[in-house]
N, C-alpha and C positions, 0 to 999 in steps of 0.2 A: 467784270465780275462774272463768275461762272454760274450756271443754273444750280449746281450742287451747293455753292455757297449761299445763293439766294434761298434755296430750300432749307438750309441750316438756319438761316436768319428767321425764316417763318416758323420753323419748329420751336424756336426759343421765344416766340412772340408772347407777350403777356395776354394777347387776345385768346390764346388757347389754354388759359388757366384751368378750364374744366374738361380738357381733352387729354387723352393718353397719347395721341399721335396726330401728326399733320396728315390730312387727306384732302388734297385740293380738288378732288373729284366730288366732294361733298359740298353742296350749296350752303348748307348750314355753317360749315366751318369757314367757307369763303366769306359768307356774310359776317361772321364773327370778326374776321380779319379786317374787313371793310369798316365795321362798326367800332371795334375796340382796339385795333392795331395801333402800334406806335409808328413814327416816321420811318424807322429802319425797315419795318415789315412792309409798309406801304411802298417804299422804294423797291424792295425785293419783288413784291407782287407786280409792280409796274414793269420791271425788267423782264420778268417771266412772261407777262402779257404781251410785251413787245414782240416776242417770238412765237406766240401761241394765239392764233385767231379764235379758237374755240374758247379759251379762257377769257379773251376780250368780250366775246358775245355773252358769256355767262355773267361777267361783271356788269355789262350793260343791262341785262335782264334783271339782275338783283337790284341795281341802283334804281330802276324804274318800278320795282314792285315791293321792295322792302324798305321800311323807314330807316334811313341812315343819317348820321349827323352832317355829312359833307357830300351830298349827292352831286352838286355842281362841280365840286373838285374832281370827282371821279368821271363825270361826263367830259370835263375839259381834258383830263388825262387820256381818256379813250379817243377823243377827237384828235389829240396830238399824235396818236398812234394810227390815225387814218380811219377810225371807225365812224360811220355816219351817226350823228347825234342831233336830236331835236331838243334844243335848249328851252323851247317853249312848252314842251309836253308837261302835263301835271305830274308831280312827283309825290310819293307818300310823305306825309309830314312826320318828322321825327318827334316833334313836341307833342303832337296830338295822337301819335300812335297809329296813324292812318292817313288817308288822302283827305 
């Protein structure tokens, strides 16, 4: 699948219900996709991250600082792409709204 198709999938993601456009340079929008995205948008984001080390680093930073429902899922995805991951590091609690 091409990057253009992946970006189109992300543009149509239900995670962006309150956004006018997709801006992957925005940490807030990226966090919304990680939090509220559906499987198709997560797959598209993974494919884009496979080719973009800066995107992988941003995802890693968000996963370790923003409460998300599936942080270990994203850490495993990043590890599969070759990113160094500390699975024992404390993560923000999604249920408690903080660490």
